[in-house]
C-alpha positions, 0 to 999 in steps of 0.5 A: 500500500505504501508503494502505491501511495508513494508513487504520486508523492513529491520528494523535495530536498534542499541542497547546498553547494560551495564553489569558486565559480562566479555567481552569474555563471552558477545561475547560467549553468543551473538554468541552462541545465534545467531548461534542457530538462524542459523546465522554464523560469516562472518569475511569478512563483517566488517574489523573494529577491535572488530566488529563481523558480523553474517549473516543469511538467512531470508526466505519468510513466507507463512503466510505473503504472505497469509495476503498480498494476502488477503489484496490486494483482499479485497482492489480491491474488495472494490473498485469494490463494491464502483464503482458499488454502486456509479456509477452503470451506468458506472460500471455495468458489472460483468467483473469489478470483473476481476480487482481483479485477478492481486492481485495474483501478490503480492505473487511472488513480496513478495516472491522474495523480502523477501528472503535476508541475514540479518546481526547482528553486535556486539561490546563489549567495556571493562571498568575498572569499570566492566561496559562493554558495548555490542552494537548490530545492527540488525533487530529489531525482532532479537534484541528483541529475543536476549533480551528475550532469554538472559534476558537483557534490553537495555540502555536508550539512551539520545537524 
């Protein structure tokens, strides 16, 4: 059940990177990276000074829909097998297998909930000592893709 619920859940993280790269170059590189992934700047999303908000549409995945359907069918079929094995007198009818059919409802449920607008927010803080900081906030997969493409590692945050 948690796998099904988690399939449409946003997983937002915030990261920080310290670099000697010029602030304008940091912003340009980040914006061009996310633009190549179908994100567009939305100037109306955040009015705080220095914060750049990029938005992109996340589409549902047929693969994820198939996996969810398979899991639901397997779960309900397993329940039928357990009931027919341990309680054969009460659950001997083959009509019990019809209880697996509602599992197909998971596909439209996922499809309707998976399409959403994702946001990535970025902010650059300039430092006199050339230790500029880039803050990114967005979906963990997009942040990981950014790190891989740009070859950067996030700062360790003290707790």
